[in-house]
C-alpha positions as CSV (number, residue, x, y, z in Angstrom):
1,M,16.5,-51.4,3.2
2,A,13.5,-50.9,5.4
3,L,12.6,-47.5,6.8
4,D,11.5,-47.5,10.4
5,Q,8.9,-44.9,11.5
6,T,11.6,-42.4,12.8
7,N,13.6,-42.5,9.6
8,L,10.4,-42.2,7.5
9,M,9.4,-39.1,9.5
10,R,12.9,-37.6,9.0
11,L,12.7,-38.3,5.2
12,S,9.3,-36.7,5.1
13,I,10.6,-33.5,6.8
14,L,13.6,-33.4,4.5
15,I,11.4,-33.7,1.4
16,F,9.1,-30.9,2.7
17,L,12.0,-28.6,3.4
18,C,13.5,-29.2,0.0
19,F,10.2,-28.5,-1.7
20,F,9.6,-25.4,0.4
21,L,13.1,-24.0,-0.5
22,M,12.8,-24.9,-4.2
23,F,9.3,-23.3,-4.6
24,P,9.0,-20.0,-2.7
25,S,5.8,-18.1,-2.6
26,S,4.7,-17.0,-6.0
27,K,3.5,-13.6,-4.5
28,G,7.1,-12.6,-3.6
29,Q,6.3,-11.6,0.0
30,Q,9.1,-9.1,0.1
31,I,8.7,-5.3,0.5
32,D,10.7,-3.9,-2.4
33,D,10.5,-0.2,-3.0
34,S,11.2,-0.7,-6.7
35,L,7.8,-2.4,-6.9
36,L,5.9,0.4,-5.3
37,V,2.9,1.3,-7.5
38,A,0.7,3.5,-5.3
39,S,0.7,5.2,-1.9
40,L,-1.4,7.4,0.3
41,S,-0.3,9.3,3.4
42,R,-2.3,11.4,5.7
43,T,-0.4,13.7,8.0
44,T,-1.3,15.0,11.4
45,C,-3.0,18.3,12.2
46,Y,-3.5,20.3,15.4
47,G,-6.6,18.3,16.2
48,N,-7.4,14.6,16.0
49,C,-6.7,13.9,12.3
50,P,-5.8,10.3,11.4
51,Y,-2.1,10.0,10.7
52,Y,-1.1,7.0,8.7
53,E,0.4,5.7,5.4
54,I,-0.6,2.9,3.0
55,K,1.8,1.6,0.3
56,V,0.8,-0.8,-2.5
57,Y,3.4,-3.0,-4.3
58,A,3.2,-4.7,-7.7
59,N,3.9,-8.1,-6.0
60,G,0.6,-8.0,-4.1
61,I,1.9,-6.7,-0.9
62,A,0.4,-3.7,0.9
63,T,1.8,-2.0,4.0
64,Y,0.1,0.2,6.6
65,L,1.8,2.4,9.1
66,G,-0.5,3.8,11.7
67,K,1.0,6.7,13.7
68,K,-1.7,8.6,15.5
69,N,-5.5,8.9,15.8
70,V,-6.2,5.6,14.0
71,L,-7.4,2.2,15.2
72,L,-4.2,0.4,14.1
73,I,-1.0,1.8,15.5
74,G,2.2,0.4,14.2
75,F,3.4,-1.4,11.1
76,Y,1.2,-3.9,9.3
77,K,1.4,-5.9,6.2
78,A,-1.2,-7.6,4.0
79,T,-1.5,-9.6,0.8
80,I,-3.9,-8.0,-1.7
81,N,-5.6,-9.0,-4.8
82,E,-4.3,-7.7,-8.2
83,N,-7.7,-6.3,-8.7
84,I,-7.1,-3.7,-6.0
85,I,-4.0,-2.5,-7.8
86,E,-5.9,-2.3,-11.1
87,Q,-8.7,-0.4,-9.5
88,I,-6.3,2.2,-8.1
89,L,-4.5,2.6,-11.4
90,N,-7.8,2.8,-13.4
91,K,-9.2,5.4,-11.0
92,A,-6.0,7.4,-11.4
93,L,-6.4,7.2,-15.2
94,Q,-10.0,8.1,-15.0
95,I,-9.3,11.3,-13.1
96,K,-6.3,12.1,-15.2
97,Y,-4.1,12.0,-12.1
98,M,-0.9,12.5,-14.1
99,S,-2.1,15.9,-15.4
100,L,-3.1,17.3,-12.0
101,N,-0.9,19.8,-10.3
102,N,1.8,18.5,-7.9
103,K,0.6,20.6,-5.0
104,Y,-2.6,22.1,-3.6
105,P,-3.1,24.9,-2.9
106,L,-1.3,26.2,-6.0
107,K,0.1,29.2,-4.1
108,G,1.4,29.3,-0.6
109,I,1.2,26.6,2.0
110,G,-2.5,26.6,2.6
111,I,-4.4,26.4,5.8
112,I,-1.8,25.3,8.3
113,D,-4.1,23.3,10.6
114,F,-5.3,21.1,7.7
115,P,-3.6,17.8,7.3
116,V,-1.8,17.0,4.0
117,C,-2.8,14.0,1.9
118,I,0.1,12.8,-0.2
119,T,-0.7,10.4,-2.9
120,S,1.7,8.7,-5.3
121,I,1.2,6.6,-8.5
122,K,3.6,4.8,-10.7
123,T,2.0,3.8,-14.1
124,K,2.5,0.5,-15.9
125,K,4.9,2.4,-18.1
126,G,7.0,3.5,-15.1
127,K,6.0,7.1,-15.0
128,K,5.8,8.4,-11.4
129,K,3.8,11.3,-9.9
130,T,3.3,12.5,-6.3
131,I,0.6,15.1,-5.3
132,Y,0.6,17.0,-2.0
133,N,-2.9,18.1,-1.1
134,R,-3.6,20.3,1.8
135,N,-6.7,22.2,0.6
136,D,-8.3,23.8,-2.5
137,S,-7.8,20.8,-4.7
138,P,-10.1,19.6,-7.4
139,Q,-13.0,17.4,-6.2
140,K,-11.8,14.5,-8.3
141,L,-8.6,14.3,-6.3
142,I,-10.4,14.2,-3.0
143,E,-12.7,11.5,-4.4
144,F,-9.5,9.6,-5.5
145,Q,-8.1,9.8,-2.0
146,N,-11.3,8.6,-0.4
147,F,-11.6,5.8,-3.0
148,F,-8.0,4.7,-2.1
149,D,-8.9,4.6,1.6
150,K,-12.1,2.7,1.0
151,L,-10.3,-0.1,-0.9
152,F,-8.4,-0.9,2.3
153,E,-11.2,-0.8,4.9
154,E,-11.7,-4.5,4.8
155,T,-8.0,-5.5,4.5
156,E,-6.8,-8.1,7.0
157,W,-3.7,-6.4,8.2
158,K,-1.1,-8.5,10.1
159,K,1.1,-6.7,12.6
160,I,4.8,-6.9,11.9
């Protein structure tokens, strides 16, 4: 049985589709909240504060939601290197993130016009912690927040 060019093309497409369905992406390109390992959100203020959120997932996905006073407005997604996840978790370990308070300032709501920076970490052992920082936090927490931001400055975000 000889294959003409049309049938050969159809067979090639069929083989490609079968291969594609049998071997999906190894990165698991799905956004799955159970895989969330770190996040950073900056809230709005009465001025021109950047208002956005970055989420990092164990499967190598990162999402960005730009809301106001940022270059990228809308929902974006990127594939990131495992090294970035490791850097975030190592920095959290270095500053003893899990032993910091859950909220700053410790008393009251703080300076109302200041934005809140909300960070969240889930350790490799599954322990979770979220910190709400408006003002009067330790310098090492501010450095962690800035470190987190800096890791994503060169990310190639794709609009969804």
